[in-house]
N, C-alpha and C positions, 0 to 999 in steps of 0.2 A: 670663489668667495663664499662663505659659510652663511647660511640663512639665518636670520633672527626670529625668534618665536617670542609669543606672549600667550597668556592664560586665555583660552576662549571664554571662561566663564560657564562653559556647558560641560557637566560631569562626564558623560561618555565620550565627548571629543577631545578633551584636554588640551593641550597646547597646539596653537596654528601660527602660521607665517606671520609676521607683525603687520604686514600690509594687508591681510585678509580682514574681512568684516564677518560679523553674525546678524542673522535676522531671523524672523519668523519664517516658516516655510511658505507661508500664505504670501510674503513679498515676492517670491519667486514663482510660485504656482497658482493658478484661478481654479478652483475646485468645482466640480459639477457632478450631480448624480447621475449615475447609469439609471437605465429604464429596462423596464420588463419587455421582452422581444414579443412581437406579435405575427412577424410575417416571416416564417421559417422556410427555407428550402436548401437543397442540397448544395453540390459543390459550385454553381454559377452565382452565389450570392457573396454578400460581405461578410467578414470573419465576425462570429460573436466570441467575446472575451468573457471567461469567469476567472476565478481565482487560480484555475489550473492552466490557463492559457485558451486557446482556441477550441471550442467544442461543439460548434454547429456554425451554420451561415444563415444570413438573414437577406429579404428582398431590398432593404433600405439600410443606410449606415447613419449612426449617430453623430459621428465627428469624423473630419477630413483632416488628417495631419499628425503632427507630433504630439504624443501626451504619454503621461506615467499613470498607470492604473493602481489603485491603492484599495484593498478590501474594506469594506463596509461592515460585513458581517461573516462570520465563519473564519476563513483563512484571511487574516488581516495584515500578515507578516511577511509577504511574498509579492512586493511590487512588480508591475511589468511594464515593458517599455514597448510602444507601439508607434508607429510612423506610416500610417496608411489610413484608408477609409475604414472604419470599424464600428461596431455595436458593442456596447458593454452592458451587463444585466444590472438589475437595481440592487445587488448586493455589492457592487462596486463603485468607487468614484474614478472619473476620469480627470486628471489634472493638467491644463495647459500651461506650459512655460511662459512666463512674462518675458519681456524684452531683454533683460538682463539675466535670463536663466537659461541654461543648456538642457534640454529634456534628458539626453543619454546621462551626463553628471549627476542630473537630480535623482534619476532612476538608481544609479549605483549609490549615491547618498542614502536614499530610501531603503534600500537594503539593510542598512544599519540602524535605522531608527528604533529606540527603545519602545516598541509597541506594547510588550507585555506590562510594562510600567504604567501605561495609560489606557488600556482598554478598560471599557465600561463593565463589561461582564465575563465571567469566569467559565459558566457553562456553556455559552455561544460567544466567544470573542467578538466584540462590536468596537467600532471607531467612529466617532463624530466628525464631522467636518471642522468643527470649532476646534476641538482637541488636536487633530491632526494638523491644521492649519496654524496652531499657536506653537507647535513644536519648533525650538530652537536649533538653528542648523547654522553652517558656515556658508559664507558668501565670497568666494574668490571672484576676481576679475573675469568677466566673459570668455575672454581669449583662453584664460588659464583652465577655466571650466572645461573649454573644447579639449585642449591638449590633455587633460586629465582623463576624458572620456575615451580619446582616441588611443592612449596608452592602454587603459583598462580593457577596451574593446580586444585588443592584441593579447595582452597578458591573460585575461580571463577566458579567451578562445583556446589558449595553449593549456591551461588548467583543465577546462572542460573536456578537450580531447583526451587528456589521461585519465579523467574520470570515466568517460565513455569506453575506455579501453578497458578498464577494471570491471565495469559492469558488463561488457561483452565477455569477459573471462568468467565472471560471475555466472553469466547465461549458459556458457559453454559447460561449466562445471555443473549446473544444475541439470541441463540435459543429460550429461554424462552419468550423473546419479540415477537419474530416472531410468536410464537405459540399461544401467548395471542391476537395478531392482526388477526391471522386466525381464530382463534375461534369466535371472536367478529363479523368479516365481513362476516361470513359464518352462523353462529348460534344465531346471537343476543346476547342480555344480559338477556332475561328472560329465566331462566332454565325451565319454565313450558309450554314454547311455543310449540304448536302442529308443529312437523315436517312432512313434505310431500318429497317424492322423487323429485329431481330435474332434473331427466332424463340424467344427465351428470355426468359420474362415477367419474372424478377428483373434482366435487363439492359435491356429496353426497346429504343427506337429507338437507333441509333448512326450515326455518320457514314458516308457512302457511302465505300467502297474499304478500310475496315476489317475485319479478318478476325476470325473467331472458331474458335479452334483448340483441342482438347483439350490439356491440360497434357503428357500422355504423349508428344505430337509435338514437343514444344519442348526437352526435355531426360531426364535420368535422375534417379530419386529412390533414396534410401538413409536406412535408420534409423540413429540414432545408436548410440553405444557403451554397452553395459549390462556393469556390472562390480560387485564387492563394494566397501563402504565404504573399505577400506584401499587402494583404487586410486587414490584422489583425496585431495588435500590438498597435494601437492608433486610437482613434475616440470615439465611442459611445458603450455602454455596449453590450456584445457578451455572450450568454449562450453556455457554453461549455459542452462537453461529460462528463466531470468529476463533473460539478456543478450539474449534474443529477444523475450520478451514485453513488455519495456518500451522497446525501441529499434526504430526504423524500420531504422537501419542497425547492425551490430555496432559495439559500442566498440573502441578501438584497445588499451585494456589490459584484461586480464581477470582478474578476482580468483579463479576458478577454476583449479586445476591438477590433473593427472593424470599418473600413471606409465605413459604410454603408449609402446609400443614402436614400431619403424620400421614394422612391419607395421600395427599400428593408425593410424599417421599417416598411411599410404599409403591405407588402408581408409577412414578417417573423416576425412578432410582437410578444410580449410577454405580455400577459393580464391576470388579475386575473381570476382564474379558469381554466387556460391552465394546461393540463398534459402532459409532456414531456417525451418520452419512449427512451431508447438506441436502436438505430437501427442497427448498425454493430459493430462487434468485431471480434477477431481472435478465440472466442470461444462462444458456446452457452450459457455458464454460465453467460455471462456478457450482454446479450441481454434481452430486455424487462423490464430492470429496470426503475421506473417511479419517477418523482419529479414534484410536484405541485407548481403552481405560485399563491401564496397567495396575491400578491400585484402588479398590473400593473406595468411592470418596461419600462418607457418612452423611446422612441428611440433605444430600444434594438431589436436585431436579434439573431435567434439560430443557432447552428451549424448543417451542413449536416449529421452529425452522428446519428442525433435525428429526431424523429417524435413528431410533435405537434398534440395533440388531443384538440379541443376546444369544450367543451359541449354546446348544447343547453340550454337557461335559463330555470331553474327550473327543470332539468332532475337531476342533482347529486350534493351534496353538496362539496364544495372545499376541505373541513377538511375531509370529509369521503373519498374523492379520493386518498387523501394523505397517508391512510392506506390501503384502498382496492385495489389498484393497486401495492401498495408496498408489499402486502402479497405474500405467496408461491403458491396460488392456481392456479395462472397462468402458474407456470412454467413446469407442465406436458403438457399442451397445446403447448406451444412455443416450447418444445423440441420434441414433436411428430411431429409437422408441419413445423418446420424450415428448410430452405435450408442451407446447408453448402458445399461449394466448398473449396476455400482457405479462406474464412472468412465467419462466419455466418452473415445472413442479416435478419432483420424484415422487411417484405414489409407492405406497407399500405394495401393491401387486406387482408392480415392475420390479421393484428390488427383489421381491420375492422370487421372480422368475430369472434373475440373474446367474448364469451358469458359473459355479465356482469351481477351479481347478484345484484339487487337493492332493499333494504328496502324502506318502505314510507319515505319521506323526513323528517319528524320529528324524526323518528328513525335513520335514517342516522346521524341526528346532535347529537342525545342522544350517539350512538355509538362512534362517533368522539370525544364528550367531555370526555367520558370515558377513549378512549385511550389517549388522550392528558395527563391526570392525570397518568394513569398507566404506560405508556411509559417514562414520565418525572421521574418517581420514579426509573425505571429500568435503565435509562440512567444515574441518579445520582449515582447509584450504579456501573455501568460500568466506569464512570468517576473516582470514587474514586480507582478503581482496576488500571486504566491507570496511575493514579498518583503515586500508589505504584510501579508501574513499573518503572516509570521514576525515582523515589527515589532509587530504587535498581541499576538502570543503573549507576546513578550518585555515589552511593557507590562503586560499583564495579570498576568505573573509579578511584575513588580514592584510593581504594586498590591497584591497578595495580599501580598507580602513586607513592605511598608510598614505595611500594616494589623494583620497577626498578631503582629508585633514592637514594636508600640504608637507606630511613628515616626509613623503618620498618626493625628492626634486624632479619635476619632469621638465626636460629641456624643449 
């Protein structure tokens, strides 16, 4: 028997089964504010939820049972489903299903809510209880809500497994790319090259004729500019921590801007061949990542969380730098020598002491050209996997939409 539909009157939902109703979200969920956590301990306590899921444990719990968590500030468009004793922070709401609401169904429905349309701020997205509770949603009979939730649990689990498989392959390709880079910049491309001890345990044997030179003899270092918040947001190009952390070479267009003076631009300039290192972070894992400037950026300055290394002319090829300083071989050195108090910090003196393995200039250029080709091939494969993930995510969203709006008939 073919199902009959009617217009829901809700733009983003469209048509729904004739026997279904609509209502405000607060008709199905009772909203409560999360609270600041005070009693934190490790693995023995109750989970504390933020917008990304569990991030620590507390000595006591805020609520025991089924609830849907919604963001109040920051990340507001990623609801969470909880069915245990838990604590949630004051940037979240926790919503308790009423007698005719199925928590898991309402969680799936919540993933589709048009948050962007109703958020109260663009700089830091936020959502009030009133706005959230007044959103119009579908209200199927409770038994049908449960059937839809069970169906989506199974279907979304299958899709999530496919996504996890693609993510695993991306991780493997990323590791492979790093191993190719490390092998090339430490052993060269000639499999028959004579290897000799480097005298440094984390470098190992190296091709005969290669030099090891402390970075201090290869160029000059400089910390970035530190200014108050009103210095940023408009003006001239500004190289940020993220620009360096995420890229082997600096982007050609910068989101960051700074009201830099001519003197600032001279002292904190960004020139072809410069290598920028991440200087400070919450963890050692994010320290010492590099990015190379392949083309001078006029009137630019760079962030105080970075160190600029400017090589002397003829010492190191910029394209070789792009791969060499981004390889894993320095990690053991930085981790061993790093100071960690409340934040990890890479000093100029420590960076200057970094032993740099240098092939002859012609070989540097040959290695860089090889890695350009090889890494481009690997990056293309990674990009394909990322596209598959996005396709799967879109498919998952459509499966949820079709089910929670009644367009997919669930037996």
